[in-house]
Structure formats: structure tokens, C-alpha cells
N, C-alpha and C positions, 0 to 999 in steps of 0.2 A: 259335763263335755261343754263344751263352745265352739263358735258360732261367727266365722268373720261375713260378712254380708256386704256387699259396694254396690253403691247406685246405678243408677243408668240416667240418661237426658230428663231432662230438667229438674238434674233438681241444682244447676248451677246458679252462682251471684257472683254476681263483679265484688270482692274483697277473698272471694274463695283459697284458704290455703296460707295465707297472704302472715296474720297472728305463727302459723305454726314453722312458720319460714324462718319465723325471723325471732322465734324463740328458740328453734331446734337444728341444727346444723344438718347434720340428716337431713332432714325435710327440704331445705334450702337445697342439697346436692343432685337431690328430686327433682327441682323446679330445675338447675341449670342444667339438668342432662336430657331434659323436654326442650330447652330450648335452644342446644347443644345436637339434638337429633334432629330436629324438625327446622335448626336455620333460622331460628323467628322468635323472639320474644314471646313465646307461649304463657311465663310466668310477667310480664308484664301484660298481658289479657285481663290472664284471672283478675288479678290484685287491682288493676285500673283503667278495666273496660276498654272500649266506650261497648258498651251495655248490648247495645246494636247489633255489634262485631262479635264476644260469645252468645248470643242468639246462634250464632250462622253453626249448623249442624258441624261441620267441616271442621274450626273453633271446638266445637261443647266437647266434642266427646273430645280430644284428647286433652281438653279444658280436665273435666270430669277425672276420670283415668290418670293425671299425675296428680291432679289432689287428692285423690282418696288413695293413692301410694305411695306418700309423703304422709299420710295419715298412718298409712299401715307400717312405711317404715320407724316410723318414732314411738307404733306402737311393742313395734319386733325391739328397737335398741331396749327398752323399758325387761324385756324377756317376757312380750303379752305371746302368742302363738297362737293358732286354732286349732281345732278337733277335726274341721268340714271348713266345707269355703264357697262360698255362690254369691252369685253377681246377679242383677236384674240388666236385661241386654245386653248394651253396655258394656255392664258391673261388670258382665261374664271377662272379662279382659283382666280387669285389675284383681278379678278373683283367679284366673289362672298363670297371674305374678304373684299374690301371693302360697299359691300351691308352687311356686317352684317351676312353673310348666311352660313360663313363660317370659322371655328376658323384657323387662323393663323398655330399653328403647325400641324394644323389635314393637311392645305396644302402642309401641306410643306412636308409633311411621304406621300399622297398620289402621290402627281406629281413624289417622288422619285421612288415609284411603280410603277408611268405609262411610267414613262419611262425607267426602265424596262425589258415589259413590251415591250411595242411598239417595243423596241430593238431587242429580244429575240420575238416578235413576225414573223420575214422572216431572212435566213441567210444572210448576205451581200453578197452583188451582186443579190441576185433574185431577188429585187424589187429596182424598181426606183422613183423620181420624175421634170418633168419638166413646167416649166414655157410659155406659151404661149403668147406672146404679138403681140395685134393689132390685134387679131380679136376678133368677138363677143361671148357672151356665147353659141350660138346655130351655132354658125360654129363651137364651139371649141368642143362640144356635138356631132355635125358631125363629122367633125374628131373621136372624140373618137366610137365610134359606128362602124365604118370603119377599124378601126386599131386594135380591141378588136379579134375579131378571138376567141377561142377558150381560150383564162387567162381571165386575171380580169387587169384591166385598168375602170381609172371612172374620174368624175370634181372632186377635191380633196379644191382646195380657188378657191372660187370666190372674188378674193382679187382688183381689179379697172374696170373702163372701161377700156376695150380691154390685162388685164392683167387674167391671169386667169392659175391652178395651177391640173395638173393631174399628177393619181400616178396610182400605177401598177406593174405588170410584167416588168421586164426592159425591152425583147425583143416588149415589145407593145408598153413603152415606146416610143423606141427608131421608130420602126413603125407611130407610131401620131407624133414624130415629122419629121418626112420628108409628109406624110402629110399634117400636120400645115403648113410648107414654100411655097408648091405644092397651096394649098387652098390661101394664098396671106398674113402669119403669117408676119408678122416684124421679129420679132425673136422667135427660141423652143429652147428653156439653159436648157438644164438637171442640175438639183437641183446640190448640195454640199452635201448631205443630207444621214444617214447613218440604213435609210426606208422609202419606201412610207407609208408616217401617213396617216390618214382619204382614208382609203378608204375600197374595206373589207378584204383585207391580212391579216390588222387588226384583224379580230376577237378575235386573244387569244388575244390580249392586256385586247378587252374589255369584255372576259371572265373572263380573271385573274384576272381585275382588281374591276372587280363587288359585288365580298363579302368584299371589304376592304371598299367602296362604301358603299354598303346598314351596314356596321356597324358603320359608323361614321353621327355621326349627324349636322342636318340640317335646321337650322332656317329660317323662314320666311325673305325674303330678306328687309328692314330695305328701300330701294331705290330700283326704277325699274331696275332691270337686261337682260337685252337681249341676249339673250344667239344665238349662233353660229347655233346650227343644226336645229332651227326654223325661225332664225329673226324672232323674235319677246316676248314681257320678258315674263318671270315666276310668280307665286308669289307664289308661297310655297316651303317650303325647300325639298319634297317630289319630286316635280316639280323639282327642280336644281340638283335634284341627279338625277334624268332621264337622263337632258338634259347633262348631262358630261358622262354616259355613251354612249348614240348616239353617243352623240358626236366624240370616237373614231375613228370610219367606216365609219363619214360622214361627203361631205362635209362644210368645214365655210363659210359660206357664208353674209361672211365678207358689200357687196355692199348692199343689202338688212337691211341688221343689221342699218347700216349709215344711210340710207334713211329711215330708219322708226323712227331712231330715230332726222331724221333732220323732219322729218312731224310731231314730239310731238311740238316744237320750240324750237329742239336746236341745236346751231351753232359753238358755243363757244366748245369747246373742251381742257381739257388739255391730253398731255398722260401722262402718269402715270410709268417710264422705260426707262433701256437703248434703247439708241438707237432713232432713228428716222422713222423706217418703215414706220408706223400708221396715222401721216404724214404725205406724200408724198400721199399715200394713198386717206386719206378723205379729202384731196381738189380735188386729180380729181374727188371722186364720187359727187361730191357736192363744187361747184366750191370760194360758197359763206362763207366758211367754214373756220374760227379761231381755229389754233391747238398752243397751245403754248406747248414746253417740260418741263417735270421736270424729271430730273435724277442727279440735281446741286445744291449744296449752292444759288448760283448764278440766278434760275432759277425761284426761291419763289417770287422775289420780281418785278420776270415781270408780273405774275400770280398778284398778288396782285394790279400790276400796274392796 
């Protein structure tokens, strides 16, 4: 069995998707559709930057989604379909397009608004995120509990064994970094992000996006999609929508999601979209997993082989 996995924020880079769009008309059509849906040249931003604009959350999210779906369409045109899909945070929107639950144009508009709301939810400098490396999940949770005080601090991403991300008020994150190193963490590193994603500080973003999600049609998935918030598949469009609502301020349970997919018999993955973050994480979660990239025309030959 083969699973398609889709990257989230942090995988962006100027030039992403350009080679695919120049080689494959089906990929170019995806960028054209995104430009039309947003009423601006998202393709120009993806391919020419400037990088400072691409790094803005409201731009990053639709840019990664569009690049991922362009790669997906090239795969599908070549006859490759997944038996299961999952996406990391933002990547869940790409996965919903892949399984037929969400129309691409709707997804682009949703993630543009999602990015805006997540950026606006917390003033710059008030929140932070940090990666804790070298501690198990239980130890990180102990550090978080000991560091929270009367501020917001929570586990945000359970990415791989020994790699957990925390988020919350900046001062609480700083306290946790110190305590994590005292507890034996290999590293505790502040992340270069503009807001503290996947923690209760994102409640305004959840509330802001809810009306738009409720007004958007979600079909029942054609293939299983394992969602971040439950690390389990959803069966209906309504369940898929609800998972996106809850996802905004809840942890990304990536380790459990991949473990579930592997338990169902999938050890062959394709990372569909820019970057290679998920390949590294999946190989750490399941040592025997085969994970191939799909972001450029040459990748298609390896997948077919």
C-alpha cells in the first residue's frame, strides 16, 4: 500500500513548483487556478519571491498548498493514486484535496484566510514556538507543566521520537527551554515563526475561520485520510471539516498518525510537495519506511520505478 503525505509550513522556498509547471500543463493549470481564486499572482510569488513576502504566513500557506496540489496532479495524471493520505498541519488541506473531500479552489481560499487569522491571533513577539530535541514525549509534557505558570504553554507538534515542538507565551516557552536542557534535552531551539501555532492562543483564529469552514462543502473522502487532531481516519465530509476546526489550536499528532498508517499495512510513502521534512520524520518514526519525494519532474520516474 502507498500513502501520500503533504508538508506544512516551513517547507517553502522561492522557485518551488516552477519546474513542474514548465514541464507539465496539468501543474501549470493548478497555479492558474490558484491565481484566479485569490485574484492575484500567487504563482509569481512562488517562483520569483521575494522571499520575505513568501515567508508571510498568509502567503506561505496557499503557496505550499498550491505547489503540493500541482505535484499531486502530475502524479494522478501518470496513474498514481494513494491508498491513504495525511498532511502535517497545513498539509491536511492538501490531503483533503487529494482524497476528493475538498475542492482545490475552496482549499486555497480557506488557507489564505487561515494564515491571516493565525497571524492576527497573537501580536508579534507575544507568542513563540520551540523544538525540544532528545527528550521523550512524557518528559516534554513534564517540562511544559512545570514551566506554564499562569501563561499559555502546550505541546504543539509531536513530530518524531525525540522531536517535539511546544508553543505558547514567549516567556513560558523560554522557561521551558531552560528546564528542558536541565532535564537532559540535546537542544531546545526557538523556531523562526511569526505566531504560536497549535496551542490555545489560536482560539481567535479557530473562531474566525469557523464560519468560512461551515460555508464550504466537504465531500466524503474517497480514500482514508488520517487527521492530525485524532491520529485516526475520518469517514465523512462533516468529520473532515470538524477536524480542521479543532486542528487550529490542538497538537499535530504526527507520530501517532504515521504509526496508524503503518499498522494498516502502508510502508511506502510519497511526500507530495516542496521540501523534504516529512521524509526525515517518517524514517525516524518507522525505520523500514520507504519515502520518495515528489516535487520535480525527475521525481516521477523514481516513483514509477
